[in-house]
N, C-alpha and C positions, 0 to 999 in steps of 0.2 A: 726680538719678537719675530714670529713666523706668521706671515700674513698673505693671503689671496686677494688680488685686486682685479676686479672686472672693469675693464675700460671701454668707453664709448665716447667718441668725439663728435664733431659736428657733421661728418660724412653722411649723407643720405642717398648717395647715387649707386645705381646698380646697372649691370649690363644685361640682366635678365628681366623678363616681363611676366613674372608669376601673377595670375589673376587676383590672388588673395593678399598681395603685398602692395602697400601704398608707395613703395620706393621703386616699383618695376619701372625699368627703362628711364628712370629719372637721372637727369645730369645736373649736378651742382654747378654753380657759378664758379668762375675762377676765384672770386672773393671767399667763397665758402670753402673752397679746396685749400686755399692758402691759410685760412683760419684753422681748419682741421690739421693741417700740416704743423703749423706753429704749436697748437695745442698738444700734439702728440710728442713733438721734440721736447717741449716743457716736461712732459710726463716722464719721459726717458731719462732726462737729466736729473729729475727728481729721484727715480729709481737708483740711478748711479750713485747718488750722495747717500743713499741708505746703507751702503757698505760701511761707511764710517761710523754708523751708529749701531752696528751689529745686527741689523734686520736681515731676515732671509724673506725673499719675495718670489711669489709665483704671479704670473699675469695672464689673463684670458681676454682677448679682444673679441668683442661681439658688436661690431658696428651695424648701424642702420645702412645696409648696402654691402658691397663688395670691397673689401680693404685691399686684397693683394694685386689688384689692378694699378694701384698707386704706389710709387717708389717708396714713399716715406713709411709706409706699413712693413714693407719688405726689409728696409733699412732698420726700422725699430725692432723687428723680430730678431734680425741678425745680431745687432748690438746687445740686446737683452740677453740672448742665448750665450753670449760670450762672457757675461758678468759672472764672477765666482759666487756671489750671494744670491744670484737668481736660480732658484731650483727648477722652474718650467716656464715657458712661454707658449701660449697656445692661441689659435685663432679660428674662428668660426668662417668658413669659406665655401663658395660654390665650386672651387677647384678649377675655374676657368683660365687662370692666369698661368703664364709659363713658370717652370720651377727650377730653371738653371741657376737663380740666385741663391738657391738653398745650398749650393757649393760651400758658401761662407758661414752657414750657420753651425752651431754645436748640435749635431742630430740627437745627442743624448738628452738634450734639454728642450727641444722643439717638438711640438705636436700640433696635428691638424685636426679639427672637427669638420669633416668634409660632408656637405649636405647635397644630396642628389635631388635634382629637380626634374622628374620626368616631363617631357615636352620642351624642355629648355636646352637640353644637350643629348647627344646620342650616348647611349650605353658604353659603346666601345670606346669612345673619346674619354669619358669619365674613368672607366676602368683603366685605361692607359696612363691617365694621370696618377691613380692610385698605385699602380705598380711602379711608376716612376719613384714615388715617395717611398715605397717598400725597398726599391733597390738602393736608395740613398740613406736607408736605415733610419727614416724618420717615422715616429709613431703617429698612428691616424686611426680614427673611426670614421664610418660611413653611415649616414643616416638619412631619414626623409620623414615627411608628413604622411600618416596612414589614412588618406582619403580613398574611398573605394575606387575611384577612377584610376588610382595608381597601383592597385593591388598586383596586377599581373606584372607591371614593371618593377615593383619591389621584389617580387618572387625571382624574376629574371636576374636583377641586379645581385640578389644573395647567391645566386648559382654561378654567377660570373666571377664573383670575387673569391679569393682563396679562403678555405675554411677558418683559417685563424684571423681573418679580419673581422673584427666585430661590427655588425650593422645593427643599428638602433632605429626604432620606429617612434616618432612622436605622435600620441594619440591626438586625433582631431576632436576638439572639445567645444567647437562652436554650436553644435547641436546636441541636445540632450538625448541620451539612449542611442547614440549614433550606431553602435556596434551591436550586432547579434552575437550569440555564443560561437557560432561557426565563424564569424568575422575574428573574434578574439583568438580562437584556436589557430586560424590562418596566419594572423600576425604574430602569434607566439612561436610559430614555426620559423619565422624570419628573425625575430628578436625575442629570445627567452625571457627578457626583462620587461616586455611590453606592458604587462598588467601593473607593474610598479608605476610606469608612467601614466597609464590610463586612470589612476586613482587620483582623487582630490584629497589631500591630507588636512584635516582639521589643524589649525596652527595657531589660532588666537591664544595668546599668552604662553605658548609652548617655548621651550628653549630653542634657540638658533644661534649659530655662529656668526651670522651676518650681524655687522655692527660691532663684532668683537674681534674677530681676527679675519673676517671676510667683508670686503667693501666693494661698493659700486660707485665708480669714479666717472664723472661726466667730463667733458673736454675742458671746461673752464677751471676743473679742480674741486667742484662740488661733490660731496660724497653723500650717498644714501645708504641706508642699512640694507635694503634690498631694491632690485630694479623695479619691482611693482609697488613698493611703498615710496610715495611721492615726497615724504618728509625728508628734508635735508638735515643730516646730523652734524655737518661740519664742513671744513675746507681742508683738502689734502695738504696743500702748500703752506697753509697757515698753522694748521693744528697738528700735523704729523700723526704717525700711527698711534703714539702714546696718548695724544689728545683725543683722538677719535674712539679708541677702543673702550668699550663699555659692554657689560651684559645687557642685551636688549632682547627681551621675548617678543615673538612675532605680534604684530598689531594688526595683521590681516585675518580674515576669517578662515581662509583656507590656502593652501599652497598647491598649485597645479602644474609647476614647470620645473624641469629637471635642474636647471641652474639655481632654483630656490631650495627645493626639498632636499636636495643632497646635503645640505648644511644643517639639517635637523638631526641632532645627535641620536634621538630616540629610534630613528629609522635604521641606524647602524650600517649605512650603505658603504662604509669602508671596507666591510666584509665582502661586498660584492664586487667593487671597483679598485680596492687597494690603492696603490700609488698612481693610479691612472684614472682617477676619478674626474679630474679636470677635463681631459680629452674624452671621457665617456667611454672607456673600454672596460667591459665586464670580464671579470675571471671565468674561467671554464668550469 
C-alpha cells in the first residue's frame, strides 16, 4: 500500500508571536516536550517496520508550533529520509532554525513547506535560509497568509526569491468577502494558484482519499480521516494501514484548506502539482 501520513504530536510551542496564532511565544513544559519526543520516536519506529509489510510511505509534519527548533524533529526527518520505503518527508516550518543538520538527510526525499511571517523575521534572513536550502538541493516552497497588512511584504518577498521558487498565498477566510477584485488580481500576481485556495469546495458526500490512503495521525497514534473531521477512525499502531483503509466520502459541508482539498480526486490537482503536491510546489 502507498500511503501519506500527516503527523501532529503534542508540541504546541513556538518562537514566534504571530497575533492570530494561539501558540505564539508559548513554551511547553519539560514534561510535554518529553511526551512529544517519545511520541515521535514511536511513530518513526512504526514507519521503519512498514518496510517489512511492503508499504510505501510519505510523511508530512504539521505541528502546532515550530518543530525544527527541537532535535527530535530534525533526527526524525533525517532518519525517515534515509529509509528506502519512504518516498518523501516534509515539514511545515517558519525556517528560523539552523540548517546545517540537513547535511545528513537524503535531499532527494526531503522537502520544506516554509512559511514566511512578516513582522516576525527580516526578509533578508528568511531569503538567506531559502538560498541555503537551494544550495543543499532540498525542495521547498514559500508561502504566507494573504492578509492586507502583508501585501507589500509578500510582493517584496516574491521579488527577492528566484523565479523558480514557488510562492503560495493562503487566503484569509476569517472574514466574508474579504478580497476585492483588485486584491485577487494582486495576489494572483504572486501566486498564480491563489484563486484555487480562495475557494471553498462543496465536499459533503464527495470522494476523498483521506481515510483511504491519506491519514491524519495524532501523537498517541489516534487516526482521523481529515484534520478537520474530529471523528477518530482507528489507531495506527493497533490497526495498521490495512485496518484503517476504507473509502470514506467527506462528512464535512465544505473543504477550505490546501491539505484537505488536494485529496479530492475530482479537483485533479495532481495535474497542477504533480509529484510535489505534498510540499505545495505548482508546475509552471
